[in-house]
N, C-alpha and C positions, 0 to 999 in steps of 0.2 A: 857463759856466767851466769848467773841470774842477775834479772835486773832489780836492781835495788828502787827504783823511783815510786812512788806511790801511784795507784793508776783507781781511777774513779770510773765504773763499767757505766759508759753510757752510749757506745758505739752500736750501731743496728748491728740484728743476730744476721750471722749468716746463713749460708746453706748449711754449712758441718753443723754446728751448733742444732739448730732449726729439726736436722735428723738425728741427730744427737738426745734430743730434747722428747721426740715423737717416740723414739723407741724406749724413754723409758716413761714414756705412758704421762708424759708432761703438757699441762697445755700454758699457753701464755695470756697475758692483757690481766693479770692480778692487781687487784688495788694494791696501793702502797702499805706497809708492814714495818717503815721505822727501818734501819739501820743498821749494818753489824760491819768492825772494822779486824780485817782478817791479816794476820803475817804468813804466804802461804811460800814454804819450804820444797816444793818441787818444781819441775821445771815448768818454766814457763805458761806453756799453751797449755798444761792441765789446769794451772792458776787461773787462767784466763777462762778457759772454759765450766769449770765448777762455777764460778765467781758472776759469768755470764746467765750460764742456762739459770741458777738458783736467783739471780736476781729478775727474769724475765718469766719465771713463773712465779713467783712467791709476790711480788710488787715490793722486796727488800732493797735498798740502796746498799751494796757492797762496795765497800772499799779495800784494794788490795795493795801492799808493800810485800813485793818478794825481795826474800832474803834466804841466804845457806843459814842451815840450822844455829851453827855456832854465833854469827850474827844476830840471829834472831831472840837467841836466848842472852846474848849482851843487851839489845834493845830492852828486852822486858825486865832484865835487872835495873836498867838506867832509868826505867820508867816507874818504876814500882808505886812511888808517893801519887803517881796522878798517871793509871794507866791508860796508854789512849790505844791498846788492842783489844779484841774482844774476844776474839781467837786464832790459838796458832794450828794453821795444818799444815802435816807431814815436816818431814826431815826427819833426819835418826832419831832414833826412842831416847839414846843418853842424854839429850840437853833435856828433854823433856821429862827426864825423871829426876835430873838435878833440879828444873824449874819445879818440879813437884815437891823436892826436899826443903826447899828453900822459902815454899808457903807463897811461890808466884801465881800459883792455878788452885783452882776449885776443886773440892770432890764433887762428883758428878755420877751416880751409877746410872749408864743409860738402861732401859727396858730393854734396850736390845743387846745387852751383853751374850743371853745365851744363843743367839744367832752368828757370832763371830769365834772364829777357830780357837784353840786354848792358848798358842802362843801372844792373840790379840788378848784374851780376858787376863792372862797371866803380865800382861804389861800393866793393864788397869788392876789388879790385886795388889802389885809389889809398889803400887805407888798412892795405893790407899784411895782408889778411884780417880787421881786425879789429874789422870792421860790415858789414852787406850790404843791400841795397835791399830793404823788404816790398813798397812800392806805389810810386805816382807820381801825382802828382795839379797840377793847373796854377792859377797865381794868378789874380786876377780879382776882381772885383766882385759884393757884392750887392746886393740894391734892394729897395725894398719898392714894389711897384705902385701900391698903394691910398696910400700917404702923398705919394708924388713927386704922381700927379695931384690930390691934395688942395692938396697946395705948388706944383703949376702948374710944375714942375719933369722938366725932360727927362732919360731913361736916359742916364748917363754912358759912352760907348763908349770913349774914348780917357783914356790919365793926364792929359793938359792938361784935358781938361773936369772934372776934381775940383778944379781951383785956381780954378774959376769963381765970382765974388761970390753968385752965387744959390745956393749949394752950402755958406753961411756957418752952424758949426754943427749939418749934416745928416749929418756925416760922423764913422764911428767906424774905429779902426784899432787895434792891438795895440804895445805897448811892446815895442822889440827888447830891451831888456835883458830881459824874460824870457821873451819868445814868440819863436821858430824863424821862426813866419808871418810877421811886422814884419821878421826881419830879413834873411829871403827875399826880403820887399819891397824892401828898401835896396840890397841885392846888385842885383837885377834892374833898378834905377832905376839905380846905378852903371855896371853892363855896356849899359845901354840908350842912356844920355846920355852920359856920362861924369861922373868924379866930382864937376867942380865944378857943372855944370849939376843935375846928379843933387839935389847940396842945396841949390842955390836954388829946385828945384823942391818938395823937400820943407819948406823955410820958406814959400812960398805955399801948400803943401796942410795945414799946421798951422795955419793961419788959420780953415781949413774943420772941424778937426775938436774934434769936441765930448768926447772922452774918448778916453784910451790905457786900452787893458783890458791886466789881467794873461796873458790865454790867448790864442790866437789864432781860437779860436771864439767867445770874447765878443762880437765885432763884429756877426758875422752872427745871432747868437741877439738882437741887440738891434735888428736889421733884420727879424729874422722877425715880432719882437713889439711892434712899433711905437715902439720906443725912440727909430730913428735912420731915416735915409731909406737911406742908403747904407755897405756897410762895405769894407773891403778884405780881402779871405779867400782862402782858396783855395774854389773854386769845387765841389769837389766833396761843400763841408759845407752846400749849400746845398738839394740833394731830399731829407735827412733832414729838415729842416725845413720843409720841402712835407710830406710824407708826413701830419704832423701837423697840417696845418690850416690853418698859418700862410701869409703872404700872402708869400712872398719867392722873388725870381729872380734868375737869375746869369747874368754873362754875362765876358768875358774883353778884355781890350784889345785895338784893331785896331792899333796901332802896335808889339805886342810885349810876351810876358809871360814868365816865369820858371816852372820848375814844383818841386816838391821829391820827392827823392827819400826819405822815409818809410824807417826804418833800424831795425838789432836790433841790439845787442851785447851778449856776455858780461863780465860786471865781473873784473877782475884783483883776485882775493885775495879772490873772494867766497866763501863758505861751500858753496855745494853747485853745485858745478862741472860737475859729473857730469849733474847732474837740470836744469840750466840747458842742456846742449847738447842734451840729448833733447825739451827742449822748443821749443829753436830749430830741430832738425830737423823737426818737427811743426808749428811756425809759418811753415815755407816749403812746404808739403805743397798742393795743389788744394783739398784741402777744407777747412784749414783758415782759408785767405786768403776762400775764397768766404764764409765767416760775416761779411766787414765788409759784403757788402749785405744782408744777414741783419740785422745788427746798424744798418741807414740809414746804411750808410759807403758811397762809391762813389769810390772812386779805382782808377784802374789796377793789380791783383796783379801781382806780379814774375814769380808761377809761368806761364809758358806754357800750361800746361794749364788753369790755371784759367778758370771759366766769366766770362764780363764783363758785368756787370748793363748794361740797356740805359739807365739813367739814368747809368752813365758820362760822364763829358764826352770827346769825340769829338777826340783828340789832331790827327786828320790837318784839323779846322776851325780850330785854333787857332795863329795866328803866334808859336812860340817864338824868346827867343834862343839862343843857342850858350853856354848856362850855362855858368861854368868851376866845376865842385864842389871840385874841388881848392882853389883859389886863394879862395875868399869859405869854403870847411870849414876855411884853417887858423886856429888861436888868434888869432895877433897881429894879422890883417886882420879877424877879426870884434869883437875887444876896440878896434880902432883907428878902424872904422865907427860902433861904436853910440858912443863916446868923443864922436868928431865928432857924432852926432847929437845927444847929451845937449848936449854943447857950444853945438853953433849954429842948433839948432834947438828942443829941449826946453825950451829956458831960454826961448826968445821969449813975450812975452804973446800972448793967443788975443784 
């Protein structure tokens, strides 16, 4: 689960960060250049790496608060009269689109846009340039092969497999009210099956779910540590756990899935917008985006010139739905679907 405590970056640069900065062609010892307050909705190691490298190479004081995208949006809404955040980095794109729709973020048309993949540019266009795509990754399943073997369970290969009775108590997924990952799951299923069938499916899935975590990364961490057999997760979160020696594998459902467009937005009325824009431009560069893999994060970077790590899921081998980011990124649609999930699914016994 993401750490939700604010972090001021002051610690000495470790060897790994120095190596990353050197590869990016960055130097240290810059004079102080103000400060920037960031809500970071990617995993902690990535948040720490980008904030530390940026602070040490620019002299900017970087204050980071780590939150899942649903919680991040809730904080930005709560602080709209007196914003304490300058920039929101990462997390699923739907809440970023909702923040744009509600006037919580500013229009900023980056000169770097032509360097980005079309899906990242589309995210910017449909928000009237109030957000931008910085990475993309597919939704799928994480599983613990050792635990499945011990329980004599097959690897789930379709959405329908997860409702089979033998998986009762062996699946974890996040709560869509706080997690962009889980909301992406609901929106994906609605588009794949039709809304009523999707909610019947979610009722069946509910019977097998042991816990709904607050953060989208919580379930795959539970899988990796043998606390549950299967998770519904973004599959790019799997390789980092595996690199730490945990028994975890990932798969995308054969019947189709959606993908997140992780995004970045500058908060309206924030105190350090000029500094925030400089960070925003830096975060769109190939060198900055390649830090994701160095932090064991394996999404597809949005800059076309960024190197793609071999552990990044091969989009050509995945069956994707035609995900309607504009429709499911609308505030009213998100509220309606989450409310229906709370009433019809989460209220049921397990």
